[in-house]
C-alpha positions as CSV (number, residue, x, y, z in Angstrom):
1,M,-132.5,-180.3,3.7
2,T,-132.7,-176.5,3.7
3,A,-136.2,-176.5,5.3
4,V,-135.0,-178.6,8.2
5,A,-131.9,-176.5,8.7
6,N,-133.7,-173.1,8.3
7,G,-136.4,-174.2,10.8
8,S,-133.7,-174.9,13.4
9,G,-134.9,-178.5,13.4
10,V,-131.4,-180.0,13.7
11,V,-130.7,-181.2,17.2
12,D,-128.3,-184.1,16.3
13,K,-126.6,-183.7,12.9
14,E,-125.5,-187.3,13.1
15,S,-129.2,-188.4,13.0
16,L,-130.0,-186.6,9.8
17,G,-131.2,-188.8,7.0
18,F,-133.7,-189.7,4.3
19,L,-136.6,-192.2,4.1
20,T,-138.4,-193.0,0.8
21,T,-139.8,-195.8,-1.2
22,P,-137.6,-198.3,-3.2
23,N,-139.1,-196.8,-6.5
24,V,-138.0,-193.3,-5.5
25,A,-134.6,-194.5,-4.5
26,S,-134.2,-196.2,-7.9
27,L,-135.3,-193.0,-9.6
28,L,-132.8,-190.9,-7.6
29,K,-130.0,-193.4,-8.6
30,L,-130.6,-192.4,-12.2
31,R,-130.7,-188.6,-11.5
32,Y,-127.6,-186.5,-11.1
33,F,-126.5,-183.4,-9.2
34,S,-126.1,-180.9,-12.0
35,A,-122.6,-179.5,-11.1
36,A,-120.9,-182.7,-9.9
37,N,-122.5,-185.2,-12.3
38,L,-122.9,-187.6,-9.3
39,P,-126.0,-189.7,-8.7
40,I,-128.3,-188.1,-6.1
41,W,-128.7,-191.6,-4.5
42,S,-125.5,-193.6,-4.1
43,G,-125.3,-197.1,-2.8
44,S,-127.9,-199.8,-2.7
45,I,-131.6,-199.3,-3.0
46,P,-132.4,-200.5,0.6
47,S,-129.6,-198.4,2.2
48,G,-127.7,-195.7,0.4
49,R,-126.6,-192.1,0.8
50,I,-127.8,-188.7,-0.4
51,D,-125.3,-185.9,0.0
52,E,-123.3,-187.9,2.6
53,Q,-126.4,-188.6,4.7
54,L,-128.0,-192.0,5.3
55,A,-130.8,-192.8,3.0
56,V,-133.0,-195.8,3.4
57,S,-136.1,-197.1,1.5
58,S,-139.2,-198.9,2.7
59,T,-142.5,-199.9,1.1
60,N,-144.1,-198.4,4.2
61,V,-143.6,-194.9,2.9
62,P,-146.4,-193.4,0.7
63,N,-145.7,-193.6,-3.0
64,G,-143.7,-190.7,-4.5
65,S,-142.7,-189.4,-1.1
66,I,-139.3,-188.7,0.5
67,I,-138.8,-187.6,4.2
68,H,-135.7,-185.7,5.3
69,A,-135.4,-185.5,9.1
70,D,-133.4,-185.4,12.3
71,W,-134.6,-188.8,13.3
72,S,-133.5,-188.2,16.9
73,R,-136.6,-186.1,17.2
74,L,-138.9,-189.1,16.6
75,L,-140.1,-190.5,19.9
76,I,-141.2,-194.1,20.1
77,A,-143.2,-195.1,23.2
78,Q,-144.1,-198.6,24.1
79,W,-147.4,-199.2,25.8
80,S,-149.3,-201.8,27.8
81,D,-147.4,-205.0,28.5
82,G,-145.0,-204.2,25.7
83,L,-144.4,-207.2,23.5
84,Q,-147.0,-210.0,23.6
85,I,-146.2,-213.4,22.1
86,A,-148.9,-215.9,21.2
87,I,-148.0,-219.5,20.1
88,D,-150.4,-221.8,18.3
89,P,-149.0,-225.3,17.7
90,Y,-152.4,-226.8,17.0
91,T,-154.1,-225.1,14.0
92,Q,-151.7,-226.4,11.3
93,F,-150.5,-229.5,13.2
94,Q,-151.1,-231.8,10.3
95,N,-148.7,-229.7,8.2
96,N,-146.1,-229.6,10.9
97,Y,-146.5,-225.8,11.4
98,T,-146.4,-223.7,14.5
99,T,-147.8,-220.2,14.3
100,I,-146.2,-217.4,16.4
101,R,-147.8,-214.0,16.6
102,L,-146.0,-211.0,18.0
103,C,-147.9,-207.9,19.0
104,A,-146.4,-204.6,20.2
105,S,-148.3,-201.6,21.3
106,V,-146.3,-198.5,20.3
107,H,-146.9,-194.8,19.7
108,F,-144.8,-192.5,17.5
109,Q,-144.6,-188.8,18.3
110,I,-142.6,-186.1,16.5
111,A,-140.9,-184.0,19.2
112,S,-140.3,-181.1,16.8
113,P,-142.3,-180.8,13.5
114,L,-139.5,-178.5,12.2
115,S,-137.1,-181.4,12.3
116,F,-139.1,-183.2,9.6
117,N,-139.7,-182.2,6.0
118,I,-141.9,-184.4,3.7
119,I,-141.8,-184.0,-0.1
120,T,-144.6,-185.7,-2.1
121,G,-145.0,-186.2,-5.8
122,V,-141.5,-187.2,-6.5
123,T,-141.4,-188.5,-10.1
């Protein structure tokens, strides 16, 4: 949190938050702030809080990592025709299945690298 603040990376303080793995979230629920004796991660594993900031977990985060950021600085661009939907009612017809495939062409760009801090090796 200090690295993002010291780097003048905070544009929207309401968009500050954490992203990590469910395993790290579980670990942080068992660890405590030394002075207050409160768990570092409070709330549920999928969506909790760290020091009054939103904290969410996802298996899409590298193991042992936690990201603190001003998420308003993450730009998401949609390309091409946007969302493409393909429906296949024939392949699994005998099993009464219809397959639906959704494809989205997107690009992620960090507007300000100082707005993001990644910690690896959390154990």
